[in-house]
Residue, then its C-alpha position, 0 to 999 in steps of 0.5 A: m277842666t271841661l267835658k269837651q276836654l274829657e271828650n278829647l282824650i284817648e277812648i279806651d272802652q265805652d260805656i253810658t252814664d246813668d243821670a240818676y246818680g251823681v250830676y254833671y260837674d257843671k250842673r250842680t245846685i248851690e248847695q252842692l258847690l257849698a258842699n264840693g266847691i272853690i272860691l277864690l278869695d281875696k284875702p285883705p292885708g292883716p289877718t292870718s290865712h287861719e283867722t280868714v278860713a275861720w271867717t268864712k266858715r262863719i259867713l256860709k256856716l260851713e264846718k269844713i274849709g281849707h286853704s291852699g298856701t298860707l299867706d303871711p298876715q300882711v299879705s294880700g291876694v289870691l287865697p283859693l278855699g276848698l269848701g266841703e269834699a273840695t279841700k282834698a284837691l287843695g293839695v294840687l295847687l300847691l305844687g304850681p307856681k306863685e305870681y306875686h306883685a312886690l314893693g320894696r326899698i333897696h338902700s342904695l341907687p344902682s344904675k339901670e345897668k346894675l338892677a338889669n344884672i341882678v334881674e339876671m342873677f335872681t333868675g332861674e334858679i337860686f339858693q335861699k335859706p328860709p327867714q328866722r320867722s318861718a314855719v320850716v326847717r331853715q336850711t339852705r335850699t334851691r328854689t326856680i324864680y320862672e320870671f322876674e320883672i322890674i315894673e316901675q322904679k321910683e328912685r330906691l323904690l322897686l315895684t316888681r313881678i314874680l313868677c316862682e316855684a311854691g315855697t319861694y320867699i320873696r321877702k327873703l328874696y328882697y333881702d339878698i338882692g340887697e345883700v348883693l347890691g351892698p347897703g340892704g333891701t326890704m320888702i314894703e308890701l306884697r301881694r299874691s296875684r297867681v296861685d298855679q292856673f288861678h289868676e287875680k284876672d279871674g275874679l277874686v271874692t272879697l269877704h264883704e262881697l261873699a257876706d252879702a251875697f250868702a245873705i241874699w241867698e238865704e234870705k230872699k232865695d236868690d243864689t244869682k251872686l253865690m253861684q257866680m263866687i263858687i267853682p267846681v272843684e275840678r277846676a283845680l285840677s285842670e292842670l293835671k292829665s285826666v282819667v274817665i272811669r265807668d260809673s261801676a268802678v266810681d264807688a269802689m274807688c271811693h271805698g279805697a279800691q285801685l284803679a283796674i284797666p276794666g274800669v278805664l274808659k278814656i285817658s290822657s295822651n302820651l301818659k306815663v309812669g309815674d304821672i299824677v293824674a285825676i280821676y273822672t266820671q264820665k259826667g266830668e266829676a272829680v272821683a281822686l287823684a292817682e299816679a299811673t302804674m301804666n304808661e298810655e301803650e301798656i294801658r291800651d294793650a291790657v286787658k287786667g291789672y291796676a292802672f293806676v295807685t289812689k293818692r286822695i280820694i275827692m267824691a264822697p262814698n255812695t255818691y254812685p251805687k256800689k257795684w262791686r262784690t267783696k271776697v266772700i271768705p268760707p267760714k272755717d270748719 
């Protein structure tokens, strides 16, 4: 998400923003990013995701850090971490696709034609039952494999790239492939290379690099390296449709009010009822996640009514001044 993207939205009304409140999302200080940013961590094999988060808390001296999409202890790769208020936005990433690079062993030596048939068989919608050691109910369910590629084969060893729906078990996928081939199959090593729009190539951060950068900032007051490692929370919402609101509507939403038509300034085109949208200030700051209750045409024609139902508040209350009134109930006689 960029301010330029927000400028390309459909304009419903015009207003100006007060620079005395809030901050342009790409102009945050290191302190502000530590309270509301995202780190794309390169999780090492060995620790659990929970342990990795605990270590990051100690490194950054923060009380509140969350992660998106648990990785098994032996799995490495992309683990997005939300700092402070940014933890509230991580749920969006759970909805997007995941990409893995897996090394596995099949217990037979099939022909190239048979392997090609296997790839075709396990691409698209598949049935999968979670393994015994899983945190979910072991019921057969459907998952979608968007892309399945054999990168390299060396006798019974296969290196594969798999782009799949969230909640797909790659270890179980290798097991099922082995069952179809006959003698069986086993996953040896797994690395997650993508979570939704965040790719490995975007530049992951190791725990050691993070510790060094934080120490340099704390001891030498040089935030150069640390600033490069923390990205604005808004980046996690960039795949969602967008809504820009008035300054006067921001704090009301942060206190639980629903977004009404008078507070809307811009919307994404082709907005439909039921779409999950990201609500932004005019400075590009994420305010909340909401569900549209009107489509684009209805919002453009309406002068009142609630256009969105709030699903998750991201911005801390009182970031913007209170410009809304509470209903006064007259005293009883």
